[in-house]
Backbone as CSV, one residue per row, in Angstrom:
resi,resn,N_x,N_y,N_z,CA_x,CA_y,CA_z,C_x,C_y,C_z
1,UNK,118.056,85.555,130.281,119.031,84.675,128.431,117.598,83.100,129.959
2,UNK,116.872,83.347,129.749,115.814,81.661,130.234,116.351,80.868,130.689
3,UNK,116.645,81.971,132.025,117.756,80.453,132.989,118.634,80.689,133.411
4,UNK,119.343,80.797,132.405,121.320,80.224,132.218,121.868,81.454,132.898
5,UNK,122.415,80.924,133.637,123.642,82.101,134.533,124.792,82.629,133.137
6,UNK,124.480,83.874,133.806,125.572,84.737,132.549,127.119,85.189,133.514
7,UNK,127.788,84.829,132.879,129.477,85.188,133.447,129.344,86.455,133.646
8,UNK,129.673,86.928,134.566,129.864,88.998,135.250,130.575,88.779,134.322
9,UNK,130.426,90.764,133.808,131.023,91.312,133.295,132.312,91.426,133.071
10,UNK,132.766,91.641,132.039,134.809,91.336,132.165,135.637,89.795,132.618
11,UNK,134.013,89.194,133.150,135.029,87.546,133.415,134.765,86.579,131.526
12,UNK,135.592,85.564,132.143,135.621,84.955,130.446,134.661,83.556,130.949
13,UNK,134.380,83.038,130.269,133.490,81.728,130.436,134.701,80.960,131.004
14,UNK,136.063,80.484,130.507,137.051,79.713,130.991,137.021,80.189,132.085
15,UNK,137.006,81.261,132.809,137.092,81.707,133.643,136.414,81.247,135.421
16,UNK,135.389,81.728,134.577,134.115,81.338,135.431,134.485,79.479,135.575
17,UNK,134.833,78.758,134.918,134.627,77.086,134.643,135.976,76.605,135.401
18,UNK,137.248,77.122,135.664,138.170,77.503,136.319,138.180,77.655,137.537
19,UNK,136.824,78.599,138.165,136.704,78.606,139.366,136.147,77.443,140.295
20,UNK,135.572,76.622,139.379,134.667,75.543,139.432,135.083,74.038,139.843
21,UNK,136.709,74.161,138.864,137.847,72.724,138.678,137.963,72.728,139.885
22,UNK,138.110,71.062,139.749,139.185,70.506,141.912,140.283,70.780,141.623
23,UNK,140.061,70.744,142.737,141.595,71.395,143.121,142.658,70.254,142.699
24,UNK,144.211,71.376,141.995,145.092,70.317,141.760,144.910,70.407,139.980
25,UNK,144.221,71.215,139.451,143.319,70.640,138.400,144.275,71.547,137.083
26,UNK,144.737,73.028,137.595,145.317,73.406,136.825,145.025,75.392,137.899
27,UNK,145.754,76.110,136.898,145.157,77.319,137.714,143.524,77.592,136.957
28,UNK,143.070,78.803,137.474,141.997,79.718,136.647,142.452,80.302,135.635
29,UNK,141.461,79.738,134.566,142.160,80.202,133.434,142.883,78.827,132.166
30,UNK,143.003,78.483,133.156,143.784,77.074,132.383,142.681,75.850,131.552
31,UNK,141.506,75.880,132.322,140.288,75.033,132.348,140.283,74.674,131.576
32,UNK,140.750,73.507,130.794,139.920,72.789,129.250,138.609,73.145,128.870
33,UNK,138.691,73.061,127.442,136.862,74.091,127.271,135.816,72.108,127.154
34,UNK,136.863,71.239,126.831,135.984,70.746,127.013,135.312,69.693,128.131
35,UNK,136.665,69.720,129.458,135.641,69.152,130.950,134.603,70.877,131.029
36,UNK,135.032,71.704,130.551,133.836,72.561,130.353,132.712,72.516,130.256
37,UNK,132.677,72.047,129.127,131.267,72.088,128.575,130.917,70.922,129.229
38,UNK,131.494,70.051,129.965,130.684,68.522,131.182,129.718,69.272,132.056
39,UNK,130.236,70.663,132.551,130.170,71.025,133.662,128.792,72.185,133.434
40,UNK,129.477,72.862,132.059,128.633,74.212,131.986,127.890,73.736,130.179
41,UNK,127.149,72.321,129.864,127.164,72.680,128.020,126.236,73.197,127.496
42,UNK,125.412,74.427,128.551,123.900,75.252,127.937,125.386,76.625,127.764
43,UNK,126.294,76.788,128.370,126.661,78.165,128.380,128.323,77.950,127.697
44,UNK,128.710,76.494,126.884,129.911,76.444,125.978,128.633,76.308,124.654
45,UNK,127.631,75.980,124.333,126.480,76.376,123.332,126.858,77.751,122.912
46,UNK,126.734,78.400,124.094,126.519,79.818,123.498,127.659,80.659,123.049
47,UNK,128.812,79.894,123.323,130.398,80.617,123.294,130.532,79.996,121.446
48,UNK,129.814,79.158,120.919,130.788,79.100,119.808,130.027,80.146,118.533
49,UNK,128.845,81.121,118.858,128.717,81.904,117.847,129.299,83.484,118.308
50,UNK,129.915,82.979,118.976,131.183,84.689,119.031,132.385,83.872,119.480
51,UNK,133.338,83.200,118.787,134.649,82.631,119.176,135.141,83.430,117.197
52,UNK,133.899,83.618,116.695,134.730,83.991,115.488,134.033,85.366,114.919
53,UNK,135.355,86.478,115.204,135.185,88.082,114.498,134.514,87.521,113.457
54,UNK,133.498,89.423,113.067,132.855,89.150,111.935,131.361,88.849,111.741
55,UNK,131.152,87.811,112.925,129.762,87.038,112.705,128.238,88.302,112.222
56,UNK,127.955,87.302,110.820,126.655,88.315,110.568,125.323,87.848,110.730
57,UNK,124.806,88.836,111.301,123.553,88.638,111.859,122.665,89.017,110.471
58,UNK,121.545,88.074,110.238,120.833,88.063,108.988,119.686,87.970,108.922
59,UNK,118.733,89.148,108.871,117.101,89.489,109.078,116.428,89.805,107.962
60,UNK,116.078,88.993,107.864,114.757,88.424,107.008,113.615,89.059,107.136
61,UNK,113.170,90.123,106.216,111.616,91.152,106.128,110.919,90.562,105.321
62,UNK,109.829,90.501,105.732,108.975,89.760,104.189,107.731,90.945,104.333
63,UNK,107.981,90.999,102.982,106.589,92.748,102.574,105.058,91.579,102.659
64,UNK,104.278,91.740,102.623,103.151,91.027,101.612,101.848,92.242,101.517
65,UNK,102.716,93.438,102.036,101.336,94.011,101.233,100.655,95.160,102.158
66,UNK,100.334,96.394,101.779,99.713,96.996,103.387,98.193,97.538,102.590
67,UNK,97.096,98.068,103.553,96.037,98.441,103.125,95.958,99.560,102.013
68,UNK,97.640,100.706,102.405,97.231,101.751,101.723,97.712,101.433,100.276
69,UNK,98.552,99.742,99.640,98.209,99.105,98.458,97.000,98.600,98.379
70,UNK,96.563,97.665,98.998,95.068,97.706,98.476,93.963,98.993,98.102
71,UNK,93.747,99.868,98.840,93.358,100.767,98.715,93.504,101.264,96.941
72,UNK,94.574,101.030,96.209,95.020,101.263,94.760,95.311,100.059,93.650
73,UNK,94.257,99.404,94.349,94.433,98.072,93.257,93.351,97.968,92.390
74,UNK,94.569,98.233,91.042,93.240,98.462,90.003,91.988,97.563,89.798
75,UNK,91.088,98.086,89.177,89.846,96.836,88.802,90.437,96.333,87.800
76,UNK,89.925,95.133,87.290,90.029,94.423,85.631,90.105,94.677,84.963
77,UNK,89.495,96.399,84.568,88.779,96.404,83.887,88.393,98.127,83.766
78,UNK,88.291,98.816,82.751,88.065,100.210,82.856,87.080,100.711,81.704
79,UNK,87.365,100.520,80.758,86.357,99.902,79.512,85.288,99.380,78.774
80,UNK,85.436,98.424,79.628,84.171,97.933,79.750,82.692,97.988,81.627
81,UNK,81.076,97.570,81.263,80.695,98.182,81.633,81.021,96.501,83.117
82,UNK,80.490,96.876,84.229,80.436,96.039,85.235,79.046,95.872,85.683
83,UNK,78.456,95.566,84.888,76.901,95.456,85.370,76.940,93.969,85.141
84,UNK,77.304,93.052,85.077,76.601,91.742,85.099,76.571,91.458,83.157
85,UNK,75.269,90.559,83.659,74.365,90.547,82.172,73.981,91.788,81.597
86,UNK,74.001,91.759,80.470,73.919,93.749,79.732,72.581,93.151,80.112
87,UNK,71.048,93.989,79.951,69.910,93.758,79.676,69.746,93.859,77.860
88,UNK,68.715,93.095,77.931,67.730,92.623,76.406,67.121,94.023,75.899
89,UNK,65.975,94.746,76.391,64.903,95.467,76.282,64.727,96.292,77.586
90,UNK,65.063,97.379,77.067,64.275,98.873,78.264,63.695,99.088,77.639
91,UNK,62.832,99.666,79.193,61.481,100.455,78.514,61.283,101.437,79.535
92,UNK,60.551,102.344,79.036,60.187,104.026,79.523,61.268,104.321,80.279
93,UNK,62.352,104.833,79.160,63.572,105.496,78.835,63.923,106.053,77.810
94,UNK,62.632,106.164,76.625,63.139,107.066,75.579,63.531,108.856,75.906
95,UNK,62.887,108.975,76.425,63.060,110.184,76.916,64.832,110.716,76.916
96,UNK,65.282,110.078,78.242,66.358,110.202,78.873,67.632,109.765,77.755
97,UNK,67.051,108.721,76.868,68.020,108.008,75.893,68.542,108.880,75.273
98,UNK,67.435,109.675,74.839,67.338,110.684,73.529,68.239,112.382,74.320
99,UNK,67.872,112.376,75.084,68.697,113.430,75.727,70.128,113.093,75.273
100,UNK,70.893,111.949,76.146,72.365,111.798,76.476,72.549,111.249,74.893
101,UNK,71.738,110.505,73.445,72.396,110.553,72.144,72.388,111.966,71.433
102,UNK,71.220,112.861,71.841,72.212,114.101,71.221,72.784,114.738,72.019
103,UNK,73.451,115.080,73.071,74.410,114.674,73.616,75.582,114.639,73.248
104,UNK,76.159,113.101,72.284,76.963,112.862,71.089,76.954,113.032,70.436
105,UNK,75.500,113.035,69.546,75.514,113.865,68.207,75.843,114.803,68.174
106,UNK,76.097,115.663,68.720,75.878,117.079,68.980,77.060,117.435,69.658
107,UNK,78.032,116.217,69.602,79.631,117.081,70.515,79.330,118.136,71.429
108,UNK,78.271,117.843,72.716,77.631,118.940,73.595,78.815,117.961,74.662
109,UNK,79.634,118.224,74.822,81.039,117.347,75.722,81.323,118.565,76.844
110,UNK,81.995,118.288,78.069,82.235,119.578,78.898,80.867,118.994,79.331
111,UNK,79.675,118.051,80.014,79.093,118.703,80.598,78.735,116.842,81.539
112,UNK,78.163,117.069,82.672,77.493,116.067,83.075,76.217,116.314,83.856
113,UNK,76.366,114.527,83.092,74.305,114.024,83.140,74.713,112.623,84.844
114,UNK,73.352,113.620,85.112,73.457,112.407,86.705,71.448,111.887,86.252
115,UNK,71.985,110.567,86.765,70.733,109.210,86.519,70.449,109.160,88.117
116,UNK,69.195,109.383,88.645,68.702,109.508,90.022,67.317,109.182,90.324
117,UNK,68.117,108.286,91.197,66.639,107.063,92.004,66.866,106.273,92.265
118,UNK,65.756,105.400,92.755,65.486,104.785,94.063,66.971,103.559,93.739
119,UNK,67.183,102.462,94.225,67.775,101.462,94.131,67.028,100.737,93.686
120,UNK,67.524,99.543,92.541,67.086,98.501,91.656,65.969,99.752,90.108
121,UNK,66.070,100.690,90.021,65.420,101.549,89.926,65.573,101.617,88.013
122,UNK,66.867,100.962,87.957,67.566,100.598,86.820,68.558,101.899,85.859
123,UNK,68.926,102.574,86.618,70.168,103.500,86.512,70.895,103.636,85.666
124,UNK,71.317,102.170,85.946,72.816,101.504,85.769,72.126,100.746,84.504
125,UNK,70.972,100.383,84.099,70.906,99.438,82.940,70.697,100.917,81.326
126,UNK,70.175,101.963,81.917,70.406,103.182,81.545,71.508,103.232,81.458
127,UNK,73.011,103.711,82.204,73.974,103.638,81.776,74.682,103.232,80.604
128,UNK,74.274,101.739,80.738,74.985,100.508,80.080,74.872,100.841,78.916
129,UNK,73.142,101.709,79.025,72.751,101.682,76.901,72.776,102.020,76.634
130,UNK,73.318,104.089,76.955,73.978,104.633,77.016,75.341,104.255,76.666
131,UNK,76.032,104.343,77.435,77.667,103.397,77.145,77.487,102.418,75.962
132,UNK,76.959,101.831,75.595,76.971,100.930,74.205,76.597,101.764,72.813
133,UNK,75.752,102.860,73.060,75.232,103.397,72.121,77.109,104.630,71.639
134,UNK,77.222,104.995,72.948,78.860,105.899,72.722,79.550,106.197,71.964
135,UNK,80.076,104.164,72.330,81.500,103.565,71.981,80.959,103.115,70.932
136,UNK,79.746,102.734,69.845,79.956,102.298,68.844,79.248,103.101,67.609
137,UNK,78.307,103.316,67.869,77.485,104.226,66.905,78.551,105.951,66.837
138,UNK,78.414,106.247,68.146,79.111,107.699,68.523,80.389,107.291,69.021
139,UNK,81.477,106.476,68.138,82.631,106.135,67.981,83.428,107.161,69.164
140,UNK,83.197,107.455,70.254,83.159,107.676,71.739,84.109,106.572,72.331
141,UNK,85.477,106.855,72.872,86.073,105.858,73.469,85.594,105.326,75.312
142,UNK,85.202,104.838,75.548,84.413,104.191,76.920,85.235,104.271,77.584
143,UNK,85.090,104.740,78.784,84.913,104.432,80.611,84.079,104.284,81.506
144,UNK,84.761,102.850,82.358,83.409,102.738,83.240,84.098,102.171,84.860
145,UNK,83.473,103.270,85.564,84.106,102.986,86.898,83.500,102.821,88.050
146,UNK,83.543,102.401,88.834,82.422,101.609,90.104,82.729,102.974,91.369
147,UNK,81.874,103.625,91.704,81.822,104.761,92.424,81.399,104.550,93.458
148,UNK,81.540,103.209,94.506,80.303,102.901,95.069,80.645,103.241,96.623
149,UNK,82.285,103.421,96.520,83.458,103.314,97.750,84.492,104.123,97.542
150,UNK,84.842,104.289,98.382,86.602,105.671,97.786,87.490,104.606,97.067
151,UNK,87.537,103.124,98.033,88.791,102.960,97.533,88.510,102.848,95.585
152,UNK,87.246,101.781,96.138,86.799,101.460,94.617,87.417,102.848,93.423
153,UNK,86.420,104.477,93.866,86.739,105.255,92.933,88.116,105.638,92.573
154,UNK,88.829,105.859,93.690,90.458,106.084,93.170,91.092,104.995,92.575
155,UNK,91.150,103.795,92.421,92.011,103.225,92.039,91.171,102.723,90.689
156,UNK,90.061,103.027,90.159,89.398,103.442,89.205,89.677,104.186,88.619
157,UNK,89.693,105.647,89.162,90.340,106.969,88.282,91.695,106.807,88.278
158,UNK,92.774,105.654,88.683,94.344,106.143,87.988,94.093,105.149,86.912
159,UNK,93.208,103.938,87.044,93.337,102.858,85.912,92.829,103.757,84.931
160,UNK,92.023,104.686,85.090,91.582,105.777,83.533,93.080,106.434,83.370
161,UNK,93.540,107.064,84.490,94.877,108.283,83.698,95.766,107.055,82.782
162,UNK,96.017,105.666,83.294,96.936,104.697,82.632,96.413,104.904,81.719
163,UNK,95.133,104.409,81.386,94.422,103.875,80.147,93.957,104.976,78.814
164,UNK,94.196,106.504,79.521,94.878,107.565,78.774,96.204,107.766,78.764
165,UNK,96.887,107.388,79.194,97.903,107.179,78.442,99.697,107.719,80.132
166,UNK,98.739,107.149,81.372,100.012,108.358,81.991,100.453,106.947,82.411
167,UNK,101.573,107.536,82.872,103.313,106.387,82.938,103.138,106.679,83.945
168,UNK,104.164,104.768,84.827,103.819,104.168,86.297,104.872,105.104,86.704
169,UNK,105.688,105.809,86.656,106.155,106.976,87.383,105.382,107.613,87.802
170,UNK,104.357,108.533,87.105,103.331,109.209,87.306,102.354,108.996,88.347
171,UNK,101.914,107.395,88.137,100.446,106.802,88.890,100.804,106.041,90.533
172,UNK,103.095,105.913,90.198,103.040,105.976,91.333,103.774,107.022,92.414
173,UNK,104.099,108.217,92.059,103.870,109.342,92.993,102.368,110.160,93.649
174,UNK,101.405,109.317,92.486,100.070,109.553,92.919,99.390,108.702,93.789
175,UNK,99.790,107.472,93.782,99.756,106.874,95.120,100.112,106.880,96.479
176,UNK,100.928,107.573,96.183,102.359,107.436,96.807,102.265,108.813,97.836
177,UNK,101.097,109.895,97.106,100.932,111.303,98.057,101.686,112.753,97.692
178,UNK,102.835,112.084,96.325,103.243,112.778,95.253,102.604,113.858,94.350
179,UNK,101.767,113.303,93.726,100.702,114.190,93.051,99.559,113.934,93.463
180,UNK,98.712,115.021,93.682,97.435,115.087,93.139,96.781,114.175,92.451
181,UNK,96.469,113.000,92.886,95.590,111.372,92.194,94.597,112.590,90.798
182,UNK,93.759,112.874,91.288,92.198,113.469,90.844,93.176,115.025,89.417
183,UNK,94.253,115.237,89.848,94.462,116.241,88.795,95.250,115.471,88.150
184,UNK,96.331,114.419,87.713,97.045,113.367,87.312,95.543,112.873,86.543
185,UNK,94.372,112.561,86.804,92.725,111.722,86.261,92.573,113.005,84.803
186,UNK,92.631,113.942,85.631,91.661,114.933,84.760,93.024,115.519,83.391
187,UNK,94.211,115.400,84.073,95.766,116.355,82.952,95.003,115.184,81.809
188,UNK,95.138,113.677,82.061,94.904,112.561,81.096,93.720,112.567,80.361
189,UNK,92.593,113.201,81.003,91.526,112.780,80.088,91.105,114.027,79.334
190,UNK,91.985,115.782,79.331,91.858,116.489,78.577,92.296,116.188,77.295
191,UNK,93.799,115.790,78.232,94.339,115.796,76.790,94.564,114.189,75.714
192,UNK,93.180,113.726,75.746,93.080,112.041,75.233,92.915,112.797,73.716
193,UNK,93.371,111.420,72.986,92.971,112.031,71.581,92.170,111.193,71.071
194,UNK,91.019,111.018,71.831,89.482,110.781,71.332,88.417,111.145,72.219
195,UNK,87.356,111.306,71.704,86.590,111.623,72.665,86.017,110.527,73.489
196,UNK,85.487,110.747,74.579,85.015,109.691,75.467,84.068,109.844,76.521
197,UNK,83.537,108.802,76.898,82.567,108.996,77.769,82.774,108.496,78.852
198,UNK,82.499,108.868,80.103,82.836,108.391,81.710,82.053,108.083,82.466
199,UNK,81.605,106.597,82.715,80.588,106.596,83.203,80.969,106.135,84.888
200,UNK,80.604,107.122,85.736,80.567,107.494,87.524,79.702,106.195,88.570
201,UNK,79.808,104.662,88.070,78.533,104.268,87.950,78.512,103.693,90.171
202,UNK,76.934,104.207,90.637,76.279,103.533,92.036,77.120,104.497,92.730
203,UNK,77.813,105.571,92.569,78.142,107.642,93.131,76.648,107.558,95.008
204,UNK,77.045,106.570,94.837,75.323,107.145,96.511,75.652,107.372,97.686
205,UNK,77.312,108.054,97.635,77.337,108.387,98.598,78.653,110.013,97.675
206,UNK,77.837,110.771,96.903,78.959,112.539,96.473,79.833,112.475,97.306
207,UNK,79.906,112.074,98.696,80.891,113.101,98.962,82.059,112.563,98.796
208,UNK,82.014,111.413,98.281,83.636,110.741,98.076,83.872,111.384,96.595
209,UNK,83.164,111.796,95.980,83.570,112.966,94.462,83.901,113.985,94.736
210,UNK,83.115,114.384,95.758,83.809,116.347,95.994,85.240,115.562,96.997
211,UNK,85.317,115.115,98.286,86.380,114.964,98.624,87.505,114.499,97.627
212,UNK,88.322,115.718,97.673,89.695,115.861,95.970,89.228,115.498,94.610
213,UNK,87.808,116.019,95.062,87.221,117.020,93.640,87.624,116.234,91.848
214,UNK,87.379,114.821,92.884,86.913,113.882,91.882,86.403,114.232,90.573
215,UNK,84.887,114.958,90.368,84.000,114.779,89.880,84.048,116.646,88.903
216,UNK,84.691,116.624,87.811,84.827,117.971,87.152,84.012,117.584,85.675
217,UNK,84.998,118.214,84.952,84.035,118.288,83.580,84.768,118.698,82.511
218,UNK,85.159,118.563,80.981,85.874,118.286,80.807,85.821,119.072,79.325
219,UNK,86.468,119.391,78.151,86.111,119.340,76.389,85.912,118.739,75.911
220,UNK,86.664,117.113,76.701,87.163,116.170,74.862,86.064,114.793,75.529
221,UNK,85.359,114.919,76.395,84.267,113.810,77.300,82.931,114.379,77.908
222,UNK,81.973,113.345,77.854,80.791,113.395,78.749,81.055,112.585,79.769
223,UNK,80.417,113.174,81.141,80.027,112.383,82.475,78.967,112.171,83.208
224,UNK,78.735,110.461,83.155,77.670,110.067,83.509,77.739,109.819,84.951
225,UNK,76.695,110.145,85.916,76.956,110.006,86.946,75.391,108.899,87.778
226,UNK,75.756,108.002,87.662,74.438,107.220,88.437,74.376,107.163,90.384
227,UNK,72.988,107.108,90.416,72.687,107.572,91.963,71.750,107.769,92.378
228,UNK,71.413,107.086,94.407,70.635,107.845,94.829,70.287,109.073,94.717
229,UNK,71.259,109.254,95.495,70.693,110.741,96.230,70.830,112.011,94.333
230,UNK,69.429,113.084,95.047,69.312,114.019,94.244,69.071,115.382,94.297
231,UNK,69.548,115.700,96.256,70.205,117.085,96.427,71.008,117.537,95.445
232,UNK,70.254,118.725,95.683,70.815,119.742,94.357,72.296,119.836,94.481
233,UNK,73.138,120.648,96.141,74.311,120.727,96.691,74.958,119.246,95.807
234,UNK,74.447,118.454,95.635,75.681,117.242,95.086,76.419,117.558,93.676
235,UNK,75.126,118.134,93.222,75.598,117.949,91.456,74.909,119.625,90.901
236,UNK,75.884,120.677,91.270,75.537,121.632,90.777,75.428,121.983,89.546
237,UNK,75.192,122.339,88.938,75.547,122.231,87.451,75.204,121.777,86.387
238,UNK,74.837,120.570,86.560,74.654,119.078,86.791,73.607,118.839,85.414
239,UNK,73.258,118.377,84.879,72.262,118.216,83.823,71.126,116.889,84.681
240,UNK,70.418,116.988,85.274,69.506,115.858,86.449,68.716,115.035,85.796
241,UNK,68.337,113.834,85.743,66.959,113.292,84.933,67.146,111.638,86.102
242,UNK,65.516,111.712,86.274,64.931,111.241,87.315,64.403,109.882,86.663
243,UNK,64.774,108.548,87.316,64.570,107.556,86.972,63.636,107.271,87.785
244,UNK,62.590,106.754,87.386,61.187,106.585,88.935,61.240,105.075,88.365
245,UNK,59.777,104.764,88.926,59.296,103.772,89.117,57.293,103.601,88.512
246,UNK,57.796,102.150,87.812,56.393,101.758,86.858,55.299,101.498,87.616
247,UNK,54.266,102.483,87.331,52.894,101.488,87.873,52.886,100.030,86.862
248,UNK,52.058,99.169,87.792,52.415,97.293,87.251,51.528,97.523,86.275
249,UNK,50.779,98.130,85.388,49.209,98.259,84.885,50.581,98.298,83.606
250,UNK,51.950,99.142,83.827,52.373,99.335,82.639,54.363,98.606,82.228
251,UNK,53.971,97.252,83.017,55.022,96.566,83.321,54.756,95.887,81.913
252,UNK,55.572,95.097,81.355,55.628,94.300,80.257,56.238,93.238,79.891
253,UNK,55.366,91.673,80.367,56.004,90.998,80.771,57.321,90.140,79.953
254,UNK,58.543,89.473,80.831,59.728,89.592,80.657,60.764,91.047,79.890
255,UNK,60.369,91.909,79.941,61.026,92.829,80.058,61.692,93.624,80.666
256,UNK,62.840,94.389,80.263,64.008,94.573,81.673,63.637,96.100,81.021
257,UNK,63.258,96.215,82.273,62.694,98.137,82.549,63.475,99.042,83.124
258,UNK,63.988,100.031,82.327,64.693,100.530,83.335,63.891,101.677,84.398
259,UNK,62.763,101.442,85.026,62.189,101.225,86.080,61.714,100.403,86.462
260,UNK,61.178,100.111,87.264,60.779,98.607,87.780,59.439,99.066,88.561
261,UNK,58.774,98.205,88.332,57.296,98.522,88.774,57.348,98.514,90.665
262,UNK,56.016,99.633,90.628,55.863,99.776,91.782,55.028,99.214,92.076
263,UNK,55.175,98.774,93.676,53.644,98.207,94.459,53.813,98.809,95.501
264,UNK,54.587,99.425,96.334,53.949,99.815,97.389,52.622,101.424,96.990
265,UNK,51.896,101.695,98.545,51.240,102.164,98.624,51.707,103.656,97.755
266,UNK,50.657,104.756,96.854,50.873,105.660,96.706,51.659,105.972,95.513
267,UNK,52.061,107.269,94.699,52.312,107.402,93.194,53.281,106.690,93.558
268,UNK,54.129,107.069,92.483,55.835,107.067,92.486,56.832,108.687,92.626
269,UNK,55.806,109.735,93.040,56.049,111.132,92.862,56.379,110.331,94.778
270,UNK,55.522,110.618,95.305,55.687,109.740,96.544,56.631,108.829,97.618
271,UNK,56.786,107.835,96.546,57.590,106.939,96.594,59.162,107.313,96.480
272,UNK,58.966,108.879,95.590,60.887,109.345,95.691,60.960,109.722,96.646
273,UNK,59.723,111.069,97.060,59.957,111.191,98.352,60.626,110.662,99.578
274,UNK,59.743,109.480,100.099,59.609,108.492,100.959,61.031,108.130,101.307
275,UNK,62.089,107.866,99.584,63.312,107.062,99.819,64.337,108.930,99.416
276,UNK,63.945,109.697,100.040,64.881,110.832,100.123,64.904,111.711,98.756
277,UNK,64.863,111.256,97.442,64.541,111.643,96.208,63.797,112.607,96.035
278,UNK,63.840,113.452,94.759,63.094,113.985,94.004,62.296,114.189,93.270
279,UNK,61.723,114.439,92.244,60.988,114.508,91.109,61.504,115.595,90.211
280,UNK,62.300,115.411,89.399,63.519,116.407,88.768,63.152,115.884,87.422
281,UNK,63.394,117.582,86.516,64.008,117.076,85.138,65.462,117.549,84.670
282,UNK,65.535,118.780,84.240,67.427,119.414,84.107,67.162,119.762,85.076
283,UNK,68.453,119.652,85.426,69.549,120.440,86.392,69.812,121.295,86.225
284,UNK,69.707,122.718,85.088,70.321,123.880,84.870,70.436,124.970,85.839
285,UNK,68.544,124.826,86.076,68.863,125.951,87.241,69.315,125.839,89.107
286,UNK,70.374,124.743,88.744,71.048,124.575,89.649,72.038,125.764,90.103
287,UNK,71.934,125.821,91.792,72.995,126.606,91.779,74.409,126.476,91.859
288,UNK,75.767,127.056,90.934,76.235,126.275,91.371,76.594,125.586,90.158
289,UNK,78.520,125.352,89.894,78.789,125.111,88.504,79.928,123.671,89.603
290,UNK,80.262,121.841,88.839,81.042,121.504,89.384,82.462,121.941,88.379
291,UNK,83.509,121.562,89.109,84.949,121.973,88.106,85.028,121.861,87.422
292,UNK,85.578,122.762,87.042,86.267,121.901,85.426,87.557,122.012,85.104
293,UNK,88.190,121.249,84.891,89.306,121.164,84.107,89.894,122.428,83.339
294,UNK,91.673,122.310,83.631,92.187,124.017,83.662,91.892,123.794,82.045
295,UNK,91.669,122.733,81.021,91.311,123.043,79.719,90.039,123.453,78.650
296,UNK,89.343,122.668,79.972,87.883,123.340,79.615,88.166,124.956,79.974
297,UNK,88.589,125.293,81.144,88.587,126.558,81.452,89.075,127.238,80.466
298,UNK,89.602,127.018,79.988,91.130,127.620,78.580,89.810,127.963,77.484
299,UNK,89.441,126.657,77.211,88.392,126.892,75.740,86.989,127.966,76.274
300,UNK,86.919,127.876,77.354,85.468,128.883,77.761,86.110,129.684,77.657
301,UNK,87.131,130.137,78.169,87.282,131.995,78.537,88.130,132.055,77.081
């Protein structure tokens, strides 16, 4: 105890003090506490907290949040694209935009569309243009999730579930590991009272979509993914569209392009191959299928 002398077990402070008293000052055990304080001031100070029975010792606990809490922190919004300033003009995207608009107009739901290409090619700009069309002219409810990392994807998708009607108890159970979070999200997407379009932006690590089965199809909506990864194994059954680069001579000054100007050596397909992608069209010939939600299975069966 910080160098202080502690009385032996079974002996009181007054007994110890009495042994140190001068002869004739009284028997052991009769030594006044006041005088004991002069001899053993530190020990007398330690006596006071224990003189009354039933003393309570209060320990304060301060919770400042944990890494698990941060992993489920909700985004500011899932109803608006997180792209900063919206592009005013898009070039060289008529084919893919026509295909996406056709899906909205024909109620061709239950499909995943993947826009793939190099970073900076304008995939998010195309997704933004489609999102605006689907939520205005198409009458769809828009949902936008940042899928660039696991934490953003999970928190964003749970925010989607909350947007579609999930209660706080259900969300807490999903965050705490008592309910599969992806199942909760897709259950509410399947039960949505309005058709929707869900954009999963910047999904450059498709493994985080696969883990937990976050990427599925539903009869109630359309899923659009933007990614740098074009490998077929990541997008079974999806409709793939390559967003490539433009030759310099095709660039228009002042235009925001769906494809940036390519200034390297070689053709755009060669550029895509060097970046790990491939020039592809529709993905209907890919082996396998993406997971389908229970409602989608029931409808198709």
